[in-house]
N, CA, C, O and CB atoms as a CASP TS submission, in Angstrom:
PFRMAT TS
TARGET T0000
AUTHOR 0000-0000-0000
METHOD Language model
MODEL 1
PARENT N/A
ATOM      1  N   MET     1     116.977  89.686 -52.703  1.00  0.00           N
ATOM      2  CA  MET     1     116.834  90.811 -51.895  1.00  0.00           C
ATOM      3  C   MET     1     117.867  90.973 -50.893  1.00  0.00           C
ATOM      4  O   MET     1     118.501  89.969 -50.570  1.00  0.00           O
ATOM      5  CB  MET     1     115.615  90.793 -51.286  1.00  0.00           C
ATOM      6  N   PHE     2     118.111  92.000 -50.395  1.00  0.00           N
ATOM      7  CA  PHE     2     119.230  92.465 -49.520  1.00  0.00           C
ATOM      8  C   PHE     2     118.613  93.372 -48.417  1.00  0.00           C
ATOM      9  O   PHE     2     117.493  93.874 -48.508  1.00  0.00           O
ATOM     10  CB  PHE     2     120.363  93.272 -50.378  1.00  0.00           C
ATOM     11  N   PHE     3     119.559  93.548 -47.246  1.00  0.00           N
ATOM     12  CA  PHE     3     119.198  94.259 -46.198  1.00  0.00           C
ATOM     13  C   PHE     3     119.600  95.625 -46.443  1.00  0.00           C
ATOM     14  O   PHE     3     120.766  95.851 -46.766  1.00  0.00           O
ATOM     15  CB  PHE     3     119.712  93.731 -45.015  1.00  0.00           C
ATOM     16  N   LEU     4     118.745  96.577 -46.324  1.00  0.00           N
ATOM     17  CA  LEU     4     118.717  98.156 -46.491  1.00  0.00           C
ATOM     18  C   LEU     4     118.618  98.645 -44.925  1.00  0.00           C
ATOM     19  O   LEU     4     117.906  98.093 -44.086  1.00  0.00           O
ATOM     20  CB  LEU     4     117.265  98.753 -47.516  1.00  0.00           C
ATOM     21  N   THR     5     119.378  99.667 -44.709  1.00  0.00           N
ATOM     22  CA  THR     5     119.180 100.421 -43.550  1.00  0.00           C
ATOM     23  C   THR     5     119.411 101.978 -44.059  1.00  0.00           C
ATOM     24  O   THR     5     120.417 102.371 -44.651  1.00  0.00           O
ATOM     25  CB  THR     5     120.216  99.910 -42.336  1.00  0.00           C
ATOM     26  N   ILE     6     118.410 102.675 -43.746  1.00  0.00           N
ATOM     27  CA  ILE     6     118.464 104.051 -44.129  1.00  0.00           C
ATOM     28  C   ILE     6     118.421 104.929 -42.678  1.00  0.00           C
ATOM     29  O   ILE     6     117.358 104.917 -42.057  1.00  0.00           O
ATOM     30  CB  ILE     6     117.157 104.393 -45.193  1.00  0.00           C
ATOM     31  N   ALA     7     119.505 105.647 -42.164  1.00  0.00           N
ATOM     32  CA  ALA     7     119.433 106.255 -40.661  1.00  0.00           C
ATOM     33  C   ALA     7     120.236 107.609 -40.918  1.00  0.00           C
ATOM     34  O   ALA     7     121.126 107.877 -41.726  1.00  0.00           O
ATOM     35  CB  ALA     7     120.234 105.175 -39.327  1.00  0.00           C
ATOM     36  N   LYS     8     119.538 108.433 -39.846  1.00  0.00           N
ATOM     37  CA  LYS     8     120.247 109.775 -39.579  1.00  0.00           C
ATOM     38  C   LYS     8     120.985 109.293 -38.067  1.00  0.00           C
ATOM     39  O   LYS     8     120.912 108.177 -37.554  1.00  0.00           O
ATOM     40  CB  LYS     8     118.994 111.309 -39.469  1.00  0.00           C
ATOM     41  N   ILE     9     121.709 110.506 -37.541  1.00  0.00           N
ATOM     42  CA  ILE     9     122.449 109.974 -36.381  1.00  0.00           C
ATOM     43  C   ILE     9     121.703 109.605 -35.358  1.00  0.00           C
ATOM     44  O   ILE     9     122.188 108.718 -34.656  1.00  0.00           O
ATOM     45  CB  ILE     9     123.339 110.817 -35.884  1.00  0.00           C
ATOM     46  N   ASN    10     120.570 110.060 -35.036  1.00  0.00           N
ATOM     47  CA  ASN    10     119.820 109.504 -33.683  1.00  0.00           C
ATOM     48  C   ASN    10     118.372 108.765 -34.010  1.00  0.00           C
ATOM     49  O   ASN    10     117.597 108.465 -33.101  1.00  0.00           O
ATOM     50  CB  ASN    10     119.489 110.874 -32.591  1.00  0.00           C
ATOM     51  N   GLU    11     118.059 108.473 -35.571  1.00  0.00           N
ATOM     52  CA  GLU    11     117.217 107.952 -35.965  1.00  0.00           C
ATOM     53  C   GLU    11     117.196 107.009 -37.192  1.00  0.00           C
ATOM     54  O   GLU    11     117.924 107.245 -38.155  1.00  0.00           O
ATOM     55  CB  GLU    11     116.594 108.764 -35.983  1.00  0.00           C
ATOM     56  N   THR    12     116.370 105.946 -37.163  1.00  0.00           N
ATOM     57  CA  THR    12     116.565 104.992 -38.243  1.00  0.00           C
ATOM     58  C   THR    12     115.118 105.190 -38.944  1.00  0.00           C
ATOM     59  O   THR    12     114.024 105.010 -38.408  1.00  0.00           O
ATOM     60  CB  THR    12     116.944 103.353 -37.695  1.00  0.00           C
ATOM     61  N   LEU    13     115.346 105.554 -40.113  1.00  0.00           N
ATOM     62  CA  LEU    13     114.193 105.984 -41.087  1.00  0.00           C
ATOM     63  C   LEU    13     113.548 104.749 -41.855  1.00  0.00           C
ATOM     64  O   LEU    13     112.349 104.740 -42.135  1.00  0.00           O
ATOM     65  CB  LEU    13     114.778 107.046 -42.215  1.00  0.00           C
ATOM     66  N   PHE    14     114.347 103.783 -42.156  1.00  0.00           N
ATOM     67  CA  PHE    14     113.984 102.693 -42.678  1.00  0.00           C
ATOM     68  C   PHE    14     114.969 101.396 -42.575  1.00  0.00           C
ATOM     69  O   PHE    14     116.184 101.567 -42.681  1.00  0.00           O
ATOM     70  CB  PHE    14     113.705 103.052 -43.930  1.00  0.00           C
ATOM     71  N   GLN    15     114.519 100.329 -42.403  1.00  0.00           N
ATOM     72  CA  GLN    15     115.480  98.867 -42.248  1.00  0.00           C
ATOM     73  C   GLN    15     114.523  98.045 -42.414  1.00  0.00           C
ATOM     74  O   GLN    15     113.382  98.113 -41.957  1.00  0.00           O
ATOM     75  CB  GLN    15     116.326  98.475 -40.794  1.00  0.00           C
ATOM     76  N   GLY    16     115.164  96.958 -43.327  1.00  0.00           N
ATOM     77  CA  GLY    16     114.547  95.644 -43.869  1.00  0.00           C
ATOM     78  C   GLY    16     114.825  95.233 -45.118  1.00  0.00           C
ATOM     79  O   GLY    16     115.298  96.144 -45.797  1.00  0.00           O
ATOM     80  N   MET    17     114.716  94.256 -45.653  1.00  0.00           N
ATOM     81  CA  MET    17     114.690  93.579 -46.902  1.00  0.00           C
ATOM     82  C   MET    17     113.972  94.357 -48.078  1.00  0.00           C
ATOM     83  O   MET    17     112.822  94.793 -48.045  1.00  0.00           O
ATOM     84  CB  MET    17     114.034  92.270 -46.682  1.00  0.00           C
ATOM     85  N   VAL    18     114.799  94.439 -49.035  1.00  0.00           N
ATOM     86  CA  VAL    18     114.151  95.214 -50.274  1.00  0.00           C
ATOM     87  C   VAL    18     114.726  94.380 -51.347  1.00  0.00           C
ATOM     88  O   VAL    18     115.573  93.512 -51.141  1.00  0.00           O
ATOM     89  CB  VAL    18     114.559  96.926 -50.453  1.00  0.00           C
ATOM     90  N   ARG    19     114.208  94.693 -52.557  1.00  0.00           N
ATOM     91  CA  ARG    19     114.478  94.075 -54.146  1.00  0.00           C
ATOM     92  C   ARG    19     115.419  95.125 -54.806  1.00  0.00           C
ATOM     93  O   ARG    19     116.091  94.824 -55.793  1.00  0.00           O
ATOM     94  CB  ARG    19     112.912  93.924 -55.196  1.00  0.00           C
ATOM     95  N   SER    20     115.455  96.419 -54.217  1.00  0.00           N
ATOM     96  CA  SER    20     116.277  97.401 -54.945  1.00  0.00           C
ATOM     97  C   SER    20     115.935  98.740 -54.425  1.00  0.00           C
ATOM     98  O   SER    20     114.834  99.079 -53.992  1.00  0.00           O
ATOM     99  CB  SER    20     116.062  97.340 -56.477  1.00  0.00           C
ATOM    100  N   VAL    21     117.087  99.522 -54.523  1.00  0.00           N
ATOM    101  CA  VAL    21     117.011 101.070 -54.233  1.00  0.00           C
ATOM    102  C   VAL    21     117.626 101.961 -55.085  1.00  0.00           C
ATOM    103  O   VAL    21     118.743 101.699 -55.529  1.00  0.00           O
ATOM    104  CB  VAL    21     117.554 101.401 -53.013  1.00  0.00           C
ATOM    105  N   ASN    22     117.099 102.893 -55.350  1.00  0.00           N
ATOM    106  CA  ASN    22     117.644 103.909 -56.595  1.00  0.00           C
ATOM    107  C   ASN    22     117.913 105.007 -55.561  1.00  0.00           C
ATOM    108  O   ASN    22     117.101 105.322 -54.691  1.00  0.00           O
ATOM    109  CB  ASN    22     116.400 104.415 -58.050  1.00  0.00           C
ATOM    110  N   CYS    23     119.053 105.535 -55.717  1.00  0.00           N
ATOM    111  CA  CYS    23     119.677 107.008 -55.215  1.00  0.00           C
ATOM    112  C   CYS    23     120.433 107.832 -56.224  1.00  0.00           C
ATOM    113  O   CYS    23     120.977 107.526 -57.285  1.00  0.00           O
ATOM    114  CB  CYS    23     120.730 106.812 -54.035  1.00  0.00           C
ATOM    115  N   PRO    24     120.292 109.069 -55.517  1.00  0.00           N
ATOM    116  CA  PRO    24     120.397 110.390 -56.225  1.00  0.00           C
ATOM    117  C   PRO    24     122.174 110.309 -56.317  1.00  0.00           C
ATOM    118  O   PRO    24     122.673 111.187 -55.612  1.00  0.00           O
ATOM    119  CB  PRO    24     119.599 111.912 -55.204  1.00  0.00           C
ATOM    120  N   GLY    25     122.936 109.668 -56.849  1.00  0.00           N
ATOM    121  CA  GLY    25     124.582 109.701 -56.362  1.00  0.00           C
ATOM    122  C   GLY    25     124.883 111.030 -57.246  1.00  0.00           C
ATOM    123  O   GLY    25     124.244 111.538 -58.167  1.00  0.00           O
ATOM    124  N   VAL    26     125.968 111.358 -56.683  1.00  0.00           N
ATOM    125  CA  VAL    26     126.584 112.721 -57.371  1.00  0.00           C
ATOM    126  C   VAL    26     126.973 112.856 -58.662  1.00  0.00           C
ATOM    127  O   VAL    26     127.090 113.937 -59.239  1.00  0.00           O
ATOM    128  CB  VAL    26     127.694 113.114 -56.804  1.00  0.00           C
ATOM    129  N   GLU    27     127.214 111.588 -59.215  1.00  0.00           N
ATOM    130  CA  GLU    27     127.686 111.319 -60.651  1.00  0.00           C
ATOM    131  C   GLU    27     126.306 110.821 -61.431  1.00  0.00           C
ATOM    132  O   GLU    27     126.390 110.543 -62.627  1.00  0.00           O
ATOM    133  CB  GLU    27     128.993 110.067 -60.692  1.00  0.00           C
ATOM    134  N   GLY    28     125.108 110.720 -60.776  1.00  0.00           N
ATOM    135  CA  GLY    28     124.198 110.206 -61.669  1.00  0.00           C
ATOM    136  C   GLY    28     123.393 109.220 -60.773  1.00  0.00           C
ATOM    137  O   GLY    28     123.915 108.721 -59.776  1.00  0.00           O
ATOM    138  N   GLU    29     122.182 108.961 -61.124  1.00  0.00           N
ATOM    139  CA  GLU    29     121.208 108.058 -60.605  1.00  0.00           C
ATOM    140  C   GLU    29     121.604 106.742 -60.663  1.00  0.00           C
ATOM    141  O   GLU    29     121.977 106.253 -61.730  1.00  0.00           O
ATOM    142  CB  GLU    29     120.011 108.170 -61.234  1.00  0.00           C
ATOM    143  N   MET    30     121.555 105.909 -59.312  1.00  0.00           N
ATOM    144  CA  MET    30     122.246 104.641 -59.152  1.00  0.00           C
ATOM    145  C   MET    30     120.952 103.811 -58.705  1.00  0.00           C
ATOM    146  O   MET    30     120.018 104.295 -58.066  1.00  0.00           O
ATOM    147  CB  MET    30     123.591 104.672 -58.012  1.00  0.00           C
ATOM    148  N   THR    31     121.049 102.407 -59.166  1.00  0.00           N
ATOM    149  CA  THR    31     120.119 101.541 -58.743  1.00  0.00           C
ATOM    150  C   THR    31     121.045 100.340 -58.471  1.00  0.00           C
ATOM    151  O   THR    31     121.915  99.847 -59.190  1.00  0.00           O
ATOM    152  CB  THR    31     118.930 101.322 -59.767  1.00  0.00           C
ATOM    153  N   VAL    32     120.583  99.973 -57.122  1.00  0.00           N
ATOM    154  CA  VAL    32     121.307  98.879 -56.370  1.00  0.00           C
ATOM    155  C   VAL    32     120.638  97.789 -56.274  1.00  0.00           C
ATOM    156  O   VAL    32     119.467  97.722 -55.900  1.00  0.00           O
ATOM    157  CB  VAL    32     121.663  99.181 -55.108  1.00  0.00           C
ATOM    158  N   LEU    33     121.344  96.856 -56.608  1.00  0.00           N
ATOM    159  CA  LEU    33     120.281  95.374 -56.702  1.00  0.00           C
ATOM    160  C   LEU    33     121.085  94.259 -56.108  1.00  0.00           C
ATOM    161  O   LEU    33     122.307  94.356 -56.000  1.00  0.00           O
ATOM    162  CB  LEU    33     119.817  94.812 -58.461  1.00  0.00           C
ATOM    163  N   PRO    34     120.532  93.380 -55.787  1.00  0.00           N
ATOM    164  CA  PRO    34     121.186  92.071 -54.981  1.00  0.00           C
ATOM    165  C   PRO    34     122.480  91.677 -55.723  1.00  0.00           C
ATOM    166  O   PRO    34     122.606  91.423 -56.921  1.00  0.00           O
ATOM    167  CB  PRO    34     120.106  90.649 -54.959  1.00  0.00           C
ATOM    168  N   ASN    35     123.456  91.681 -54.707  1.00  0.00           N
ATOM    169  CA  ASN    35     124.790  91.189 -55.267  1.00  0.00           C
ATOM    170  C   ASN    35     125.486  91.965 -56.016  1.00  0.00           C
ATOM    171  O   ASN    35     126.226  91.515 -56.892  1.00  0.00           O
ATOM    172  CB  ASN    35     124.702  90.133 -55.982  1.00  0.00           C
ATOM    173  N   HIS    36     125.303  93.620 -55.705  1.00  0.00           N
ATOM    174  CA  HIS    36     126.137  94.450 -56.135  1.00  0.00           C
ATOM    175  C   HIS    36     127.385  94.713 -55.922  1.00  0.00           C
ATOM    176  O   HIS    36     127.502  94.588 -54.703  1.00  0.00           O
ATOM    177  CB  HIS    36     125.768  95.196 -56.018  1.00  0.00           C
ATOM    178  N   ILE    37     128.660  95.076 -56.469  1.00  0.00           N
ATOM    179  CA  ILE    37     129.909  94.989 -55.928  1.00  0.00           C
ATOM    180  C   ILE    37     129.757  95.959 -54.747  1.00  0.00           C
ATOM    181  O   ILE    37     128.782  96.684 -54.551  1.00  0.00           O
ATOM    182  CB  ILE    37     131.068  95.322 -56.957  1.00  0.00           C
ATOM    183  N   PRO    38     131.045  95.853 -53.863  1.00  0.00           N
ATOM    184  CA  PRO    38     130.980  96.541 -52.881  1.00  0.00           C
ATOM    185  C   PRO    38     131.448  98.032 -53.256  1.00  0.00           C
ATOM    186  O   PRO    38     132.423  98.154 -53.998  1.00  0.00           O
ATOM    187  CB  PRO    38     131.692  95.871 -51.876  1.00  0.00           C
ATOM    188  N   LEU    39     130.662  99.383 -52.673  1.00  0.00           N
ATOM    189  CA  LEU    39     131.004 100.638 -53.150  1.00  0.00           C
ATOM    190  C   LEU    39     130.535 101.810 -51.935  1.00  0.00           C
ATOM    191  O   LEU    39     129.592 101.700 -51.153  1.00  0.00           O
ATOM    192  CB  LEU    39     130.238 100.830 -54.653  1.00  0.00           C
ATOM    193  N   ALA    40     131.263 102.661 -52.022  1.00  0.00           N
ATOM    194  CA  ALA    40     130.846 103.813 -51.197  1.00  0.00           C
ATOM    195  C   ALA    40     130.868 104.962 -52.129  1.00  0.00           C
ATOM    196  O   ALA    40     131.863 105.109 -52.837  1.00  0.00           O
ATOM    197  CB  ALA    40     131.776 104.063 -49.931  1.00  0.00           C
ATOM    198  N   THR    41     129.659 105.976 -52.224  1.00  0.00           N
ATOM    199  CA  THR    41     129.839 107.067 -52.711  1.00  0.00           C
ATOM    200  C   THR    41     128.899 108.089 -52.012  1.00  0.00           C
ATOM    201  O   THR    41     128.131 107.734 -51.118  1.00  0.00           O
ATOM    202  CB  THR    41     129.714 106.939 -54.070  1.00  0.00           C
ATOM    203  N   ILE    42     128.993 109.465 -52.484  1.00  0.00           N
ATOM    204  CA  ILE    42     128.197 110.323 -51.977  1.00  0.00           C
ATOM    205  C   ILE    42     127.097 110.837 -52.643  1.00  0.00           C
ATOM    206  O   ILE    42     127.079 111.103 -53.844  1.00  0.00           O
ATOM    207  CB  ILE    42     128.825 111.166 -51.641  1.00  0.00           C
ATOM    208  N   LEU    43     126.053 110.997 -51.757  1.00  0.00           N
ATOM    209  CA  LEU    43     124.677 111.299 -52.517  1.00  0.00           C
ATOM    210  C   LEU    43     124.338 112.627 -52.527  1.00  0.00           C
ATOM    211  O   LEU    43     124.873 113.300 -51.646  1.00  0.00           O
ATOM    212  CB  LEU    43     123.492 110.609 -51.938  1.00  0.00           C
ATOM    213  N   LYS    44     123.486 113.272 -53.391  1.00  0.00           N
ATOM    214  CA  LYS    44     123.325 114.659 -53.361  1.00  0.00           C
ATOM    215  C   LYS    44     121.603 114.567 -53.143  1.00  0.00           C
ATOM    216  O   LYS    44     120.933 113.544 -53.001  1.00  0.00           O
ATOM    217  CB  LYS    44     123.985 115.507 -54.862  1.00  0.00           C
ATOM    218  N   ALA    45     121.224 115.739 -53.164  1.00  0.00           N
ATOM    219  CA  ALA    45     120.004 116.168 -52.853  1.00  0.00           C
ATOM    220  C   ALA    45     118.943 115.344 -54.013  1.00  0.00           C
ATOM    221  O   ALA    45     119.263 115.471 -55.195  1.00  0.00           O
ATOM    222  CB  ALA    45     120.025 117.874 -52.901  1.00  0.00           C
ATOM    223  N   GLY    46     117.871 114.627 -53.735  1.00  0.00           N
ATOM    224  CA  GLY    46     116.999 114.277 -54.457  1.00  0.00           C
ATOM    225  C   GLY    46     116.077 113.308 -53.691  1.00  0.00           C
ATOM    226  O   GLY    46     115.677 113.601 -52.565  1.00  0.00           O
ATOM    227  N   GLU    47     115.720 112.086 -54.335  1.00  0.00           N
ATOM    228  CA  GLU    47     114.556 111.144 -53.973  1.00  0.00           C
ATOM    229  C   GLU    47     115.313 109.783 -53.884  1.00  0.00           C
ATOM    230  O   GLU    47     115.974 109.410 -54.854  1.00  0.00           O
ATOM    231  CB  GLU    47     113.247 111.126 -55.153  1.00  0.00           C
ATOM    232  N   ILE    48     115.246 109.109 -52.871  1.00  0.00           N
ATOM    233  CA  ILE    48     115.479 107.567 -52.599  1.00  0.00           C
ATOM    234  C   ILE    48     114.427 106.805 -53.084  1.00  0.00           C
ATOM    235  O   ILE    48     113.377 107.172 -52.555  1.00  0.00           O
ATOM    236  CB  ILE    48     115.625 107.204 -51.133  1.00  0.00           C
ATOM    237  N   ARG    49     114.291 105.999 -53.781  1.00  0.00           N
ATOM    238  CA  ARG    49     113.189 105.029 -53.941  1.00  0.00           C
ATOM    239  C   ARG    49     113.646 103.790 -53.726  1.00  0.00           C
ATOM    240  O   ARG    49     114.608 103.240 -54.262  1.00  0.00           O
ATOM    241  CB  ARG    49     112.554 105.052 -55.201  1.00  0.00           C
ATOM    242  N   ILE    50     112.841 103.340 -52.841  1.00  0.00           N
ATOM    243  CA  ILE    50     112.975 101.643 -52.236  1.00  0.00           C
ATOM    244  C   ILE    50     112.035 100.857 -52.813  1.00  0.00           C
ATOM    245  O   ILE    50     110.861 101.175 -52.628  1.00  0.00           O
ATOM    246  CB  ILE    50     112.710 101.390 -50.589  1.00  0.00           C
ATOM    247  N   ARG    51     112.282  99.898 -53.472  1.00  0.00           N
ATOM    248  CA  ARG    51     111.510  98.803 -53.907  1.00  0.00           C
ATOM    249  C   ARG    51     111.498  97.814 -53.025  1.00  0.00           C
ATOM    250  O   ARG    51     112.380  96.960 -53.108  1.00  0.00           O
ATOM    251  CB  ARG    51     111.890  98.316 -55.067  1.00  0.00           C
ATOM    252  N   VAL    52     110.518  97.729 -52.025  1.00  0.00           N
ATOM    253  CA  VAL    52     110.163  96.542 -51.312  1.00  0.00           C
ATOM    254  C   VAL    52     109.748  95.255 -51.876  1.00  0.00           C
ATOM    255  O   VAL    52     110.359  94.259 -51.489  1.00  0.00           O
ATOM    256  CB  VAL    52     109.261  96.853 -50.581  1.00  0.00           C
ATOM    257  N   ASP    53     108.825  95.124 -52.711  1.00  0.00           N
ATOM    258  CA  ASP    53     108.173  94.124 -53.408  1.00  0.00           C
ATOM    259  C   ASP    53     107.857  94.693 -54.752  1.00  0.00           C
ATOM    260  O   ASP    53     108.182  95.830 -55.096  1.00  0.00           O
ATOM    261  CB  ASP    53     106.958  93.630 -52.677  1.00  0.00           C
ATOM    262  N   GLU    54     107.210  93.844 -55.489  1.00  0.00           N
ATOM    263  CA  GLU    54     106.646  94.042 -56.982  1.00  0.00           C
ATOM    264  C   GLU    54     105.986  95.175 -56.833  1.00  0.00           C
ATOM    265  O   GLU    54     106.302  96.169 -57.487  1.00  0.00           O
ATOM    266  CB  GLU    54     105.681  92.920 -57.614  1.00  0.00           C
ATOM    267  N   ASP    55     104.907  95.178 -55.890  1.00  0.00           N
ATOM    268  CA  ASP    55     103.707  96.275 -55.679  1.00  0.00           C
ATOM    269  C   ASP    55     103.881  97.359 -54.732  1.00  0.00           C
ATOM    270  O   ASP    55     103.019  98.213 -54.522  1.00  0.00           O
ATOM    271  CB  ASP    55     102.461  95.629 -55.202  1.00  0.00           C
ATOM    272  N   LYS    56     105.189  97.300 -54.076  1.00  0.00           N
ATOM    273  CA  LYS    56     105.253  98.400 -52.975  1.00  0.00           C
ATOM    274  C   LYS    56     106.540  99.025 -53.067  1.00  0.00           C
ATOM    275  O   LYS    56     107.543  98.316 -52.991  1.00  0.00           O
ATOM    276  CB  LYS    56     105.054  97.858 -51.500  1.00  0.00           C
ATOM    277  N   GLU    57     106.659 100.555 -53.257  1.00  0.00           N
ATOM    278  CA  GLU    57     107.837 101.175 -53.544  1.00  0.00           C
ATOM    279  C   GLU    57     107.535 102.323 -52.344  1.00  0.00           C
ATOM    280  O   GLU    57     106.410 102.802 -52.207  1.00  0.00           O
ATOM    281  CB  GLU    57     108.044 101.679 -55.253  1.00  0.00           C
ATOM    282  N   GLU    58     108.576 102.672 -51.568  1.00  0.00           N
ATOM    283  CA  GLU    58     108.665 103.742 -50.624  1.00  0.00           C
ATOM    284  C   GLU    58     109.495 104.959 -51.504  1.00  0.00           C
ATOM    285  O   GLU    58     110.177 104.800 -52.516  1.00  0.00           O
ATOM    286  CB  GLU    58     109.484 103.188 -49.158  1.00  0.00           C
ATOM    287  N   LYS    59     109.186 106.295 -50.730  1.00  0.00           N
ATOM    288  CA  LYS    59     110.003 107.249 -51.141  1.00  0.00           C
ATOM    289  C   LYS    59     110.441 108.152 -50.105  1.00  0.00           C
ATOM    290  O   LYS    59     109.722 108.592 -49.208  1.00  0.00           O
ATOM    291  CB  LYS    59     109.438 107.902 -52.121  1.00  0.00           C
ATOM    292  N   LEU    60     111.775 108.424 -50.298  1.00  0.00           N
ATOM    293  CA  LEU    60     112.468 109.320 -49.055  1.00  0.00           C
ATOM    294  C   LEU    60     113.093 110.497 -49.923  1.00  0.00           C
ATOM    295  O   LEU    60     113.957 110.262 -50.768  1.00  0.00           O
ATOM    296  CB  LEU    60     113.831 108.389 -48.030  1.00  0.00           C
ATOM    297  N   LYS    61     112.629 111.729 -49.681  1.00  0.00           N
ATOM    298  CA  LYS    61     113.488 112.888 -49.983  1.00  0.00           C
ATOM    299  C   LYS    61     114.822 113.026 -49.139  1.00  0.00           C
ATOM    300  O   LYS    61     114.900 112.786 -47.934  1.00  0.00           O
ATOM    301  CB  LYS    61     112.661 114.130 -49.778  1.00  0.00           C
ATOM    302  N   ILE    62     115.808 113.426 -49.913  1.00  0.00           N
ATOM    303  CA  ILE    62     117.114 113.896 -49.020  1.00  0.00           C
ATOM    304  C   ILE    62     117.757 115.050 -49.480  1.00  0.00           C
ATOM    305  O   ILE    62     117.420 115.540 -50.558  1.00  0.00           O
ATOM    306  CB  ILE    62     118.234 112.853 -48.965  1.00  0.00           C
ATOM    307  N   GLU    63     118.788 115.625 -48.684  1.00  0.00           N
ATOM    308  CA  GLU    63     119.288 116.795 -49.046  1.00  0.00           C
ATOM    309  C   GLU    63     120.793 116.285 -49.547  1.00  0.00           C
ATOM    310  O   GLU    63     121.423 116.798 -50.472  1.00  0.00           O
ATOM    311  CB  GLU    63     119.207 117.907 -47.805  1.00  0.00           C
ATOM    312  N   LYS    64     121.235 115.150 -48.724  1.00  0.00           N
ATOM    313  CA  LYS    64     122.593 114.720 -49.115  1.00  0.00           C
ATOM    314  C   LYS    64     122.966 113.508 -48.163  1.00  0.00           C
ATOM    315  O   LYS    64     122.322 113.460 -47.115  1.00  0.00           O
ATOM    316  CB  LYS    64     123.677 115.969 -48.987  1.00  0.00           C
ATOM    317  N   GLY    65     123.823 112.619 -48.357  1.00  0.00           N
ATOM    318  CA  GLY    65     124.214 111.404 -47.810  1.00  0.00           C
ATOM    319  C   GLY    65     125.179 110.603 -48.280  1.00  0.00           C
ATOM    320  O   GLY    65     125.690 110.811 -49.381  1.00  0.00           O
ATOM    321  N   ILE    66     125.570 109.498 -47.419  1.00  0.00           N
ATOM    322  CA  ILE    66     126.522 108.544 -47.695  1.00  0.00           C
ATOM    323  C   ILE    66     125.886 107.095 -48.286  1.00  0.00           C
ATOM    324  O   ILE    66     125.039 106.551 -47.577  1.00  0.00           O
ATOM    325  CB  ILE    66     127.310 108.357 -46.375  1.00  0.00           C
ATOM    326  N   LEU    67     126.150 106.645 -49.176  1.00  0.00           N
ATOM    327  CA  LEU    67     125.689 105.006 -49.556  1.00  0.00           C
ATOM    328  C   LEU    67     126.927 104.366 -49.322  1.00  0.00           C
ATOM    329  O   LEU    67     128.061 104.713 -49.650  1.00  0.00           O
ATOM    330  CB  LEU    67     125.122 104.633 -51.252  1.00  0.00           C
ATOM    331  N   GLU    68     126.451 103.189 -48.588  1.00  0.00           N
ATOM    332  CA  GLU    68     127.695 102.047 -48.506  1.00  0.00           C
ATOM    333  C   GLU    68     127.049 100.847 -48.883  1.00  0.00           C
ATOM    334  O   GLU    68     125.959 100.495 -48.432  1.00  0.00           O
ATOM    335  CB  GLU    68     128.443 101.805 -46.955  1.00  0.00           C
ATOM    336  N   ILE    69     127.877 100.070 -49.904  1.00  0.00           N
ATOM    337  CA  ILE    69     127.284  98.924 -50.203  1.00  0.00           C
ATOM    338  C   ILE    69     128.318  97.874 -50.095  1.00  0.00           C
ATOM    339  O   ILE    69     129.320  97.883 -50.810  1.00  0.00           O
ATOM    340  CB  ILE    69     126.644  98.985 -51.485  1.00  0.00           C
ATOM    341  N   SER    70     128.007  96.691 -48.935  1.00  0.00           N
ATOM    342  CA  SER    70     128.971  95.788 -48.638  1.00  0.00           C
ATOM    343  C   SER    70     128.226  94.375 -48.790  1.00  0.00           C
ATOM    344  O   SER    70     126.997  94.306 -48.779  1.00  0.00           O
ATOM    345  CB  SER    70     129.595  96.083 -47.201  1.00  0.00           C
ATOM    346  N   LYS    71     129.008  93.318 -48.924  1.00  0.00           N
ATOM    347  CA  LYS    71     128.260  92.003 -49.184  1.00  0.00           C
ATOM    348  C   LYS    71     127.187  91.482 -48.509  1.00  0.00           C
ATOM    349  O   LYS    71     126.377  90.645 -48.907  1.00  0.00           O
ATOM    350  CB  LYS    71     129.012  91.082 -49.101  1.00  0.00           C
ATOM    351  N   LYS    72     127.263  92.170 -47.223  1.00  0.00           N
ATOM    352  CA  LYS    72     126.047  91.728 -46.381  1.00  0.00           C
ATOM    353  C   LYS    72     124.908  92.767 -46.523  1.00  0.00           C
ATOM    354  O   LYS    72     123.788  92.311 -46.752  1.00  0.00           O
ATOM    355  CB  LYS    72     126.445  91.575 -44.796  1.00  0.00           C
ATOM    356  N   GLU    73     125.042  93.972 -46.426  1.00  0.00           N
ATOM    357  CA  GLU    73     124.014  94.987 -46.518  1.00  0.00           C
ATOM    358  C   GLU    73     124.346  96.229 -47.262  1.00  0.00           C
ATOM    359  O   GLU    73     125.459  96.496 -47.714  1.00  0.00           O
ATOM    360  CB  GLU    73     123.623  95.356 -45.228  1.00  0.00           C
ATOM    361  N   VAL    74     123.269  96.969 -47.348  1.00  0.00           N
ATOM    362  CA  VAL    74     123.386  98.423 -47.797  1.00  0.00           C
ATOM    363  C   VAL    74     123.163  99.319 -46.904  1.00  0.00           C
ATOM    364  O   VAL    74     122.087  99.150 -46.331  1.00  0.00           O
ATOM    365  CB  VAL    74     122.584  98.766 -48.785  1.00  0.00           C
ATOM    366  N   VAL    75     123.822 100.299 -46.529  1.00  0.00           N
ATOM    367  CA  VAL    75     123.732 101.491 -45.358  1.00  0.00           C
ATOM    368  C   VAL    75     123.893 102.897 -46.297  1.00  0.00           C
ATOM    369  O   VAL    75     124.800 103.182 -47.079  1.00  0.00           O
ATOM    370  CB  VAL    75     125.206 101.348 -44.001  1.00  0.00           C
ATOM    371  N   ILE    76     122.697 103.661 -45.938  1.00  0.00           N
ATOM    372  CA  ILE    76     122.648 104.930 -46.295  1.00  0.00           C
ATOM    373  C   ILE    76     122.579 105.971 -45.175  1.00  0.00           C
ATOM    374  O   ILE    76     121.571 106.071 -44.477  1.00  0.00           O
ATOM    375  CB  ILE    76     121.613 105.041 -47.124  1.00  0.00           C
ATOM    376  N   LEU    77     123.668 106.753 -45.006  1.00  0.00           N
ATOM    377  CA  LEU    77     123.403 107.715 -43.974  1.00  0.00           C
ATOM    378  C   LEU    77     123.222 108.998 -44.324  1.00  0.00           C
ATOM    379  O   LEU    77     123.909 109.549 -45.185  1.00  0.00           O
ATOM    380  CB  LEU    77     124.318 107.731 -43.102  1.00  0.00           C
ATOM    381  N   LEU    78     122.251 109.582 -43.658  1.00  0.00           N
ATOM    382  CA  LEU    78     121.974 111.080 -44.120  1.00  0.00           C
ATOM    383  C   LEU    78     122.255 112.127 -42.886  1.00  0.00           C
ATOM    384  O   LEU    78     122.094 113.336 -43.052  1.00  0.00           O
ATOM    385  CB  LEU    78     120.304 111.241 -44.635  1.00  0.00           C
TER
END
């Protein structure tokens, strides 16, 4: 599992430990799993799917954003 934060300028939309997150990257759909290599990329309009555990998935529609993956956490800025 890894720590995920999804935020806008004045609002945190999601924050917590997750199993995976699936994002609409500009070059295609991306799935981030634990121990992913560090990366920064632009997101396009679509849906973010957050796998919290095996039985729980949350969805969030976005217009655009930035995804940053580091060794400690994953941050999505909208």
